[in-house]
C-alpha positions as CSV (number, residue, x, y, z in Angstrom):
1,M,17.8,-1.4,5.0
2,T,14.4,-2.6,6.1
3,H,11.4,-0.7,4.7
4,E,8.2,-1.2,6.7
5,W,4.7,-1.5,5.3
6,R,2.4,1.3,6.1
7,K,-1.4,1.6,6.0
8,S,-3.4,4.8,5.5
9,S,-4.1,6.8,8.6
10,R,-7.8,6.5,7.5
11,S,-7.7,2.7,7.9
12,S,-9.2,2.2,11.3
13,G,-12.1,0.4,12.9
14,G,-13.5,-2.9,11.8
15,G,-12.1,-3.0,8.3
16,A,-8.5,-2.1,9.3
17,Q,-7.2,-5.5,8.1
18,N,-8.8,-5.1,4.7
19,C,-6.7,-2.4,3.0
20,V,-3.7,-1.8,0.8
21,E,-0.3,-1.3,2.4
22,A,2.5,0.6,0.7
23,R,6.2,1.1,1.2
24,R,9.0,2.9,-0.5
25,T,12.1,0.8,-1.5
26,G,13.5,3.1,-4.2
27,A,10.2,2.6,-6.1
28,F,6.8,2.2,-4.5
29,Q,5.4,-1.2,-3.6
30,V,1.8,-2.1,-2.7
31,R,0.2,-5.3,-1.3
32,D,-3.0,-6.6,0.2
33,S,-2.8,-6.2,4.0
34,K,-5.1,-9.2,4.7
35,L,-2.7,-11.6,2.9
36,G,0.4,-10.1,4.7
37,D,3.6,-11.8,3.5
38,A,1.6,-14.1,1.3
39,S,0.3,-11.2,-0.8
40,P,1.7,-10.4,-4.2
41,V,3.8,-7.3,-4.3
42,F,3.3,-4.7,-7.1
43,D,6.1,-2.4,-7.9
44,L,4.9,1.1,-9.1
45,A,6.8,4.0,-10.6
46,D,6.4,7.3,-8.8
47,G,3.8,8.6,-11.3
48,D,1.8,5.4,-11.2
49,F,1.7,5.5,-7.4
50,T,0.6,9.2,-7.5
51,S,-2.2,8.2,-9.9
52,L,-3.3,5.3,-7.7
53,L,-3.7,7.8,-4.8
54,R,-5.6,10.3,-6.8
55,A,-8.0,7.6,-8.0
56,A,-8.4,6.2,-4.4
57,R,-9.4,9.7,-3.2
58,R,-12.4,9.9,-5.6
């Protein structure tokens, strides 16, 4: 099964290529969108991903 990378719906305009992408593959994974497939991929547990989202909203 292929899991596509998603960007925030708030990522628009001139900086749309400079954001974090995420996907769910059983766990959450995040990467740097400007590096694409060359980006390191970080695996996050559910609670860690939730904490990341909360911190990003501040």
